[in-house]
N, C-alpha and C positions, 0 to 999 in steps of 0.2 A: 370336572369343568377344569381348567389350567389356565395359566398366563401363558399367552402365546411368544410374545417377544419381549425384548428389553431386559432391565435389570433385575426382574422377577422371572425372566423365562422359566417355563416348564414347573412352576411351582403349582402345586395342586389347591385350589380353592374349596370351601366348604360352600354348600348350598343350604338353606334353611329346609326343613322337612315340609312336606305338606303340598296342598293345591295353589297356595296363594302366590307361589312364585313360580317363574317360568324363566330359569336360566337361559340366556343365549348361548346357542351350541358354541363350540370351538371353532368349527367351521364358518358359521356365519360371521362369529365375533373376527375371525381372521380376514376375511373378503372386508368388513368396514374398514378394519384398521389399516389394511393395505392402501385402500383408498384416502384415508385420512394421514397416513404416515409422513409425508412431506412438510405436514405444517402442525405437527404435534409439540415439536420440542418448544418449551418455554411458553405452552398455552395455558389457559385457564379452562377448565371443565366443569362442567354441571351434570351429574348423574341422577336424573330425576325419577322416581320409582325403580330405586336402586337394586331392590331385590338383595343378592348376595355381595354386590357391589364389582361383579367383574367387569363391567365396562369401564368405569372409572378407574379400576386398578390396572388395566390393561393401558389406560391413557397415562398413568402416572409412571407406570413401568416402561413406557415408550418414550418419557421426557418431559410430559406435562409439569408445569411448573406446581399447580395446585389442582386439586379435584374436590368438590362440595357433592358429597352424598347425601341425597333426601329419601328417606324411607319412613313410614308410618308404623310399620310392623315393630314392636320390640323386639320380636325374635329373629326377623331379617336383619335388624339393626346389631343385634350382638353378632350375628354372621359376618356383617361388613366390618365390624370392627377387630372381630377375630382373624379375620383376612388381612385387613390393613397391616396387623400387627406381624402377623404370619411373613408376610412379603416385606417387612420392614418400611413400608411408606406410608406410615402414620403421620410422619412429621409433615407430610406435603398435603394432609387431608383434613377436611371439617366435615364432621357428620352432623346431620340435623333430624331429629325424629320427630317428624310433623307430619302433616298431609302438604302435598307440593304445594297447593296456592297460599298457603300461611307462609311456606319457606319463600317463596318468592316474595312476598310481601315484606318478610322479613330481611331478606337481601338487597331488596330494592335501593339503590344510592350508597350501598356498601361496596359493591364487586361488580363486574362486567365480565362476561364468558364469551370467549372465542369460540366455545362449543357447548351447546345445550342439547344432551341426549335425555331422551324419553322413552320409556317402554310401559306404557299404562297397562292397566287390564284390557284385553282385547274385545272389541266390540261392544263399548259401552259409552263411546263418544266423549271420552275423559280427555283425549288429545287435542279435541276442538275447543274445550275449556281452558285449558293451557295454553292453547296457540293464541286464543283469544287476548289472554292476559299478556303474554308475552310481546304480542303485536304494539300492544299499547304501554310497554314498559320500556326501560332504557338499560335492562341486563344483559341483552347482547352486544357485544363490541361492534364497532363499524362493519367491519368485515366478517362477522361471526356467521355461525351456522348451526341451523337447529336441525336435529335428526330424531325423527319419530320411527321406533319401531311398531309396525301394527300388523293387524291380520290381512293377509293378501288381498280381500276384498273390501277394505277399508278407502273410502272416497274422501277426497282433499278438494273438493270443487269450490268451497268457502274460502279457500288460502287466498286467492286473490282480493277478495272484499276486506281481507282482514291487513292488506299489505304485505303479504307475504308472497314469494315466489317460488315455485317448486324448480329445482336446479337438477334433480336427478332423482329418479327411483330405481331401487335395485330389487327385483323381485326372487324370491326363493320359493320353495315348495308351498307352504303353507303362511309365510310371513313376507313384509317386505320394509325397507328403509326407504323412507322420505327424507330428502334432504332440502331444506328450505333456507332462504335467506329473505332480509328484509328488503324491499323494493325501494329504490332511492328515493329520498322525498325531493319534491320539487324544490329550488332555490327560489326564493322571493327577492 
């Protein structure tokens, strides 16, 4: 796995050993960031279930002002920190070794994010719990976007009821990226 573009272009990233992490392939990462590229410079990026940190590092490499990496596994967090140091992107990164919902509660009122990316374990409905929290939080900036990497057959029919609108889905062989935004709140 490598950084595709930007200041850390072509640098190889380490990935944690074991079945607990499933790094996004370079090809899928490149497709994702080609879609986001025009809006990345100067943005704030939240990488949930960060694994090796490859997604947040790619965002930083391409000009994000700051990325917060949330990962519960000590082994994976050590890998993220090593990758951030190797790419020299540590000064623009914040790491949080905790579960995602605890991290979100800690970040509430402290930060707003232009992009919130999550890649939770597949087929466990974890993304629904996180989206439920995010729908009621102030963590997403006004024009912000939530991106969920999920198994190809994962359904998001509940999104509308949470006040989220699916604006795009990009389907790959075994998984997909779902792009969501908050629906506009009615003015009183």
